[in-house]
Residue, then its C-alpha position, 0 to 999 in steps of 0.5 A: m351881626p349887631n341889630i338896630k331899631v328903627y321907629e317913629k317917636f313924637g313926630s321924629v324918626v329914631v335909629e337906635l344903634p348898638n351900645n345905646r346910641f340913638r340918632t334922631f331925624l326930622p321927618n322927611s329930612g333926607l333919610s333913605a334905605s337902599l339894597a346892596g345884594d341882600n343887605i340894607s344900608i341907611s343913609n342921611n343924604t350923603e352920610a352913611i348911618v348903617v351899611g350892609l345889614p341883613p333884613a333880620s338885623i333891622l328891628n322895630e321899636a318892640g324888638g320884632q323884625f321890621a319886615p319879613t322880606r328884604d324888599g319889604t324892609r327897604d320899602g317899609l323904611n322908605s315909607l317911614f322916612s318919607n312920611s312928613n308926620p309919622s306919628d300922626l300928630a295934630t297940627a296947629s291948623s287941624v286943631s284950629n279947624l276943630v276949635s272953629k267947629i266946636k266953640i264950646l265943650e265944657q264941663s260945669i256944675d248944673d246950676s240947680s240942684g232942685g230940678g234943673s229949672s234955672d238951666g231950662d232942663g226941667d230934669s228930675g235929677g238936678g245938680g251934678d256935672v253936665w257936659v255942654i256942646s255947642v257948635t256955634g257959640s254960647g248964645t241962648n239961641n244956638g244949637k246945643v247938646k247937654v249931657r249929664e248922667n241921667s238925662t240928655l237935652m238937644s235944643v235949637q232955641d226953644n225947640e227941644v228933645f229932652v230924654d230924662g230917665e224913662k221919659v221923652k219930651f218934645s217941646v216947640k217954640s210957639n209960632t202962632g200966638n204970643l207974637g213977640s213973646e213966644a214961649k217954649s211949651e211941651a208938644i209931646v210927652i212919652t212915658g213908660e216902656e216899650s210894649s207896656v200897658n202903662s206907656i203913655v203918649d201925651m199929645k199936647g196939640s192935635m195930630k195931623f197926617s200928611r197922608s191918611p193911614e191905610s187899613k186893609f182886609v184880605m180874604d184869600n180863599t185857597l180851598t177850592t171847595n170852600g163856598r163852592v155853589s152850583f147854579s142854574g140861570n141868574s143868581t143874586y146875592l151869591s153865597m160867600p165862603e167861610g173866611a175866618s181861616y183865610s183872612n188877614n185883617l189890618m184894619v185900624g178902627k174899622s172892620v169887615i164882616i163876611g155874612d150876617a147870622d141874623n140875616e138882617l137884609n133877608k138875603g141869607e146868612r152868608n150872601y154879603f159882606v159889610v164894611k163898618g166903622l167908616s168916617t166921612g172922607d174915607i176912600v173905600d176900594v173893594q176888589v172881589k174875585v169869583v171863580v166861575v165854571s159855566d156852560a154859557s156866557h156869564t156876567i159877575v156884578l159887584d153892587d152895594n147898598r149905598t150908591t147907584q153905581s155897580s161894577s160888572v165883568a162879562t165873560n164868554t169863556i165856557g166849560q172851564a174855570q174862569t177867575v172874574t175880578v170886579s172892583m168898586n171905589n166909594v168916597v164916604d159922605n154920610y154913612s158909616d157902613i157899606a154892604y156889598h154883594l155879588n150877582l151872576t147873570t147867565l143863561g147857563s148852569g155850573n158852579y161859582r166860588v168867591s176866591e178873594i175879597i180885598v178891602t182897602i180904606s185910605 
């Protein structure tokens, strides 16, 4: 049984018959495949092209079987025959649409071999080929992307992001001065490599945060014997635990110090903690947890050395461990350090342990 090949070529359907005979048909022009038992016939409208071929005799262009099954061969042929663009060729309308979106895609010679000054790149290489992509035209105020071997420039008017070797520059057009003759000026220049001590971020103007950066300190005392102290009656300036092994400090330019070896307040070496390096406008949130075991009602008080406010929580639970949480909020005015301490008011006796200190500065 002779074989035939059926395939697409340059937008047409080709039926390659024995003895090097070829029939070419326009796409979707009337070709169809049908079954007669287990055999397949192909016709063009009323003209029979092939009649009664087994599926194994119908091949693709590479010489492999068109499809492994009878029904698959018929369906695959009909899918090819009904495809209006079997080769997926670009149509005139699709090309026109592409051209309308990319007005300029050109390769040219950089117009300055001494550093790109004439084309505004300011790159260190100069000279050589440069690819220019502009989506709105070739005007000087339109968005552009310029790519060359060692640099890339993305710009809209005089606002630019320029990558040149190991340097990245952000430039902006002045909108506050030189009215009528605004000029491009560098705003940020970044040089160096990631994690390199030689990396430099040069801010040409002042940096502004829409939201202040947040600093946080957490001391989570998970050891039940760390800082546990017995008491009988009222206690002031409760003892703080050893916190170095239980602390996570994410402070930026600020610090939290638990205790004072010099005992500057004359209250004991570990009886308060100090928040240092504060600036006017900082918001300081402090939360402290104390685990108390007492045979009478008790009140934990959190106080500081800068304001008249304090925070207290009264607890009536007696005879079992009770975690008491106290918190305060300060808005910094004219001080850089705040010292916090805890007091315990009770008629009973038992023991306490400071289990957690969280300081958040925003």
